[in-house]
C-alpha positions in Angstrom: 13.0 81.3 13.1 10.3 79.8 15.5 12.2 77.8 17.9 8.9 76.6 20.0 8.8 73.6 17.3 12.3 71.6 17.7 10.8 69.4 20.0 7.6 67.5 20.8 6.4 66.1 24.0 5.1 62.7 23.4 2.7 61.3 26.7 3.9 57.8 26.6 5.9 55.9 24.1 7.8 52.4 24.3 11.4 52.3 23.4 13.0 48.4 22.8 16.7 47.7 22.9 17.5 44.7 21.5 21.0 42.9 21.5 22.8 39.8 19.9 23.4 37.8 22.6 27.1 36.7 22.0 28.0 39.0 19.6 31.4 39.9 21.7 32.9 36.4 21.3 31.4 36.0 18.0 33.6 38.8 16.8 36.3 38.0 17.9 36.2 35.1 15.6 35.4 36.6 12.8 36.7 39.2 10.6 35.7 42.5 10.5 34.7 42.6 7.2 32.2 39.3 8.4 30.9 40.9 11.6 29.9 43.9 9.1 28.2 42.0 6.5 26.2 40.3 9.4 25.5 43.5 11.0 24.2 45.0 7.1 22.4 42.1 6.6 20.8 42.2 9.7 19.6 45.6 10.5 18.6 45.9 6.7 16.3 43.4 7.2 14.9 45.2 10.6 14.2 48.8 9.0 12.1 46.7 5.9 10.1 46.4 9.1 9.9 49.7 10.7 7.1 51.4 8.2 4.9 47.9 8.5 4.5 48.4 12.5 5.3 52.0 12.3 7.7 52.7 14.6 10.5 54.1 14.8 13.9 53.4 14.8 16.0 55.8 16.9 19.6 54.7 16.4 22.0 51.7 16.1 24.9 51.5 18.6 27.2 48.5 17.5 25.2 45.0 17.6 22.2 47.2 19.8 18.9 47.9 17.7 16.8 50.9 19.2 13.3 51.4 18.1 10.8 53.6 19.5 6.5 53.0 19.4 4.3 56.1 19.7 6.2 58.7 18.1 4.8 58.7 14.7 1.2 58.7 15.9 0.9 62.5 15.4 -1.3 65.0 13.0 0.0 68.0 12.1 0.2 70.0 14.7 2.6 67.3 16.4 -0.1 66.2 18.5 -1.3 62.5 19.8 -4.6 61.2 17.2 -5.9 59.1 19.8 -9.7 58.4 19.4 -10.8 56.9 22.4 -12.4 57.7 26.0 -9.2 57.2 27.8 -6.7 58.5 25.6 -3.0 57.9 27.5 -4.1 54.3 28.3 -4.8 53.7 24.5 -1.4 55.4 23.3 0.2 53.1 26.0 -1.0 50.4 24.5 -0.9 51.5 20.6 3.0 52.1 21.4 3.7 49.3 23.3 1.9 47.0 20.8 3.6 48.4 18.4 6.9 47.7 19.5 5.9 44.3 20.8 4.3 43.5 16.9 7.8 44.8 15.6 10.3 42.4 18.1 8.1 39.6 17.2 8.5 39.8 13.8 12.5 40.2 14.2 12.4 36.8 15.7 11.1 34.8 12.6 
């Protein structure tokens, strides 16, 4: 077993944590079924945006939805494919732009 490929190094990623304002108060006023229904509907809509913006969903924890931009731009060897004069700067911009575009569409 080749253990050298268990993880990859990413020079630059953008991580976005989202949280529903007032969720705790809302959840106290609703039944557990209503809370789960809301979260399922919301997270299903957000999940549908992942591929469009080429971002990776890290996880959901309660009402927190965590995504990462800059993880999915890899070639077969696991290294970022960047075709500009300044790879680290370009990677930072691409990762941040993906997360920002995802966030903007989330708000619609």
